[in-house]
C-alpha positions in Angstrom: -35.4 -13.0 -5.8 -36.8 -15.5 -3.3 -35.6 -16.3 0.2 -34.1 -19.7 0.9 -37.4 -20.6 2.9 -39.3 -19.6 -0.2 -37.0 -21.5 -2.4 -37.1 -24.6 -0.6 -40.7 -24.6 -0.2 -41.0 -24.3 -4.1 -38.4 -27.1 -4.5 -40.4 -29.5 -2.3 -43.7 -28.7 -4.0 -42.2 -28.9 -7.5 -44.1 -31.1 -10.2 -42.4 -30.0 -13.3 -41.1 -33.5 -14.1 -44.0 -36.0 -14.1 -41.6 -39.1 -14.6 -39.4 -38.1 -11.6 -42.5 -37.5 -9.4 -43.8 -40.9 -10.2 -40.6 -42.5 -9.6 -39.7 -40.8 -6.2 -43.2 -41.7 -5.0 -43.2 -45.3 -6.2 -39.7 -45.7 -4.4 -41.1 -44.0 -1.3 -44.1 -46.6 -1.4 -42.0 -49.7 -2.1 -39.0 -48.9 0.0 -35.8 -50.9 0.4 -36.0 -53.9 2.8 -33.5 -52.5 5.3 -35.7 -49.3 5.6 -39.1 -50.9 5.4 -40.0 -49.5 8.8 -39.0 -45.8 7.8 -41.3 -43.1 6.1 -39.5 -42.0 2.9 -39.4 -38.2 2.0 -40.4 -39.1 -1.7 -40.4 -35.8 -3.1 -37.8 -33.0 -4.4 -35.0 -32.3 -2.1 -33.9 -28.8 -1.2 -30.2 -27.5 -0.9 -28.7 -27.9 2.6 -26.0 -26.1 4.6 -24.7 -22.7 5.5 -26.6 -19.8 4.0 -23.4 -17.5 4.3 -21.4 -20.2 2.6 -18.3 -19.5 0.6 -18.1 -23.1 -0.8 -21.0 -24.5 -2.8 -21.0 -28.2 -3.6 -23.1 -29.4 -6.5 -23.7 -33.2 -6.9 -25.8 -35.1 -9.4 -29.2 -36.0 -7.8 -30.7 -37.6 -4.6 -30.1 -41.3 -4.3 -33.3 -43.2 -4.3 -32.9 -44.6 -0.9 -30.7 -41.9 0.4 -31.8 -38.3 0.2 -35.3 -39.4 -1.3 -35.7 -41.4 1.8 -34.2 -38.7 4.6 -35.1 -35.5 2.8 -31.6 -34.1 3.0 -28.8 -33.9 0.2 -26.2 -36.7 0.5 -27.8 -38.1 3.7 -28.2 -41.7 4.4 -26.1 -43.3 1.6 -22.6 -44.4 0.7 -21.8 -41.2 -1.3 -22.9 -39.2 1.8 -20.5 -41.3 4.0 -17.6 -40.0 1.9 -18.7 -36.4 1.6 -19.4 -35.8 5.2 -16.4 -37.8 6.5 -14.2 -35.4 4.2 -15.9 -32.3 5.2 -15.5 -33.2 8.9 -11.7 -34.1 8.5 -11.0 -30.7 7.0 -13.0 -29.0 9.7 -16.1 -28.0 7.6 -18.7 -30.2 9.3 -19.2 -30.9 13.0 -19.6 -34.7 12.7 -18.3 -37.3 10.1 -21.7 -39.0 9.4 -25.0 -38.1 8.0 -28.0 -40.5 8.8 -31.1 -38.6 9.0 -32.3 -35.1 8.6 -32.5 -34.4 12.3 -29.0 -36.2 13.3 -27.5 -32.7 14.3 -25.2 -32.2 11.3 -24.1 -28.6 10.9 -22.0 -27.5 7.9 -19.5 -24.5 8.3 -19.1 -22.2 5.1 -20.5 -24.9 2.9 -23.8 -25.2 1.1 -24.8 -28.6 -0.8 -27.2 -28.9 -3.6 -27.5 -30.9 -6.8 -28.2 -30.6 -10.6 -31.5 -32.6 -10.2 -33.8 -32.4 -7.1 -35.6 -35.7 -7.5 -34.1 -39.3 -7.5 -33.9 -40.3 -11.2 -34.5 -43.9 -12.5 -30.8 -45.4 -12.9 -29.3 -42.0 -11.6 -29.8 -40.7 -14.8 -31.9 -37.6 -15.3 -33.1 -36.6 -18.8 -31.8 -33.4 -20.4 -35.3 -31.8 -20.1 -35.5 -32.7 -16.2 -32.1 -31.0 -15.9 -33.2 -27.9 -17.6 -36.2 -27.7 -15.4 -34.1 -27.9 -12.3 -31.6 -25.6 -13.3 -33.9 -22.7 -12.2 -33.3 -23.9 -8.7 -29.5 -23.7 -9.1 -29.8 -20.2 -10.5 -31.7 -19.1 -7.4 -29.0 -20.6 -5.2 -26.4 -18.9 -6.9 -27.7 -15.5 -6.2 -28.9 -16.3 -2.7 -25.4 -17.5 -1.8 -24.1 -14.2 -1.7 -20.7 -14.9 -0.1 -20.0 -17.9 -2.4 -16.5 -17.8 -3.8 -15.8 -21.4 -4.8 -18.0 -24.1 -6.4 -17.1 -27.8 -6.2 -18.9 -29.9 -8.8 -19.1 -33.6 -8.2 -19.1 -35.5 -11.4 -19.7 -34.5 -15.1 -23.5 -33.7 -14.7 -23.0 -31.5 -11.7 -20.0 -29.8 -13.7 -22.1 -29.3 -16.8 -25.0 -27.8 -14.7 -22.6 -25.3 -13.0 -21.2 -24.2 -16.4 -24.7 -23.4 -17.6 -25.0 -21.1 -14.7 -22.1 -19.0 -16.2 -22.6 -19.5 -19.8 -22.2 -15.9 -20.8 -19.1 -15.6 -18.7 -17.1 -18.7 -19.5 -13.5 -18.3 -20.5 -11.9 -19.4 -23.8 -11.3 -22.4 -24.2 -14.3 -23.7 -22.5 -13.6 -25.5 -19.2 -13.5 -29.4 -19.4 -14.3 -31.8 -16.5 -11.2 -33.4 -15.1 -10.8 -34.6 -11.4 -8.9 -32.1 -9.4 -9.1 -29.4 -12.2 -10.4 -25.8 -11.3 -11.2 -22.7 -13.4 -11.4 -19.2 -12.7 -15.0 -17.8 -14.1 -15.3 -14.1 -13.1 -15.0 -13.8 -9.3 -15.8 -17.5 -8.9 -13.5 -20.5 -8.8 -15.1 -23.8 -10.3 -13.3 -27.1 -9.4 -14.3 -30.6 -10.0 -14.0 -34.1 -8.6 -15.2 -37.3 -9.6 -18.5 -38.2 -7.9 -18.2 -40.4 -4.7 -20.6 -42.9 -6.1 -20.0 -46.7 -5.4 -19.3 -46.9 -9.4 -16.3 -44.8 -8.7 -15.2 -45.7 -5.2 -15.5 -49.4 -5.5 -13.6 -49.6 -8.7 -10.7 -47.3 -7.5 -11.5 -44.6 -10.1 -11.8 -42.3 -7.1 -9.6 -43.3 -4.0 -9.9 -41.7 -0.6 -6.6 -40.1 -1.2 -7.9 -38.3 -4.3 -10.8 -37.3 -2.7 -9.5 -35.8 0.6 -7.0 -33.9 -1.3 -9.8 -32.0 -3.2 -11.2 -31.2 0.1 -8.0 -30.2 1.9 -7.6 -27.8 -1.0 -11.1 -26.3 -0.7 -10.7 -25.9 3.1 -7.3 -24.0 2.8 -8.8 -21.7 0.1 -11.9 -20.7 2.1 -10.5 -21.1 5.6 -6.8 -20.8 5.5 -6.2 -21.5 9.2 -8.2 -24.8 8.9 -5.9 -27.8 8.7 -7.1 -31.4 7.9 -6.9 -33.9 10.7 
């Protein structure tokens, strides 16, 4: 088993998916107009947070101009604005925004990663690419020794989490549904719609729905924490 430092070095150097490696490098070269003056990360993105976390949050993948630019999960995009604001409001982050890898953000008892570590074209990693990345989730599962709860954001994140526990799944097999939670051995797996613009702009995911999930998670792992 690796240490977090070794794992993160391996993730950053990963070249298992040529399509994704080419895409992340291309995006980093062309850049978005509003970020033309910035140097993009442009490679696989490691997980981020508290190594002693009891809550593990698993998303889909880095955003092309979010984490693929900043080098930190859910940092620098609209999904991250929702995620870190919620974590701050329930007492699990020291600030409500995440703009860059060195902005001083600190998470309390939370670790964040994703099913895919490279930004995929159209936000759609291929099945083989997700299989390649699954090894990194497996390593994180064992390194996060105090983990008691997992929050999967979206169907792909949820499916990736199920694969981690495929020999321990209850019958019937858990099915994704916003707000649902399932007990798998000594781990509670809960799920939420992903805070993508596709969900938040259409009202499929409202702020009230979103913050309710995080209030529940905070109360489960830190009973004395109350949402603001």
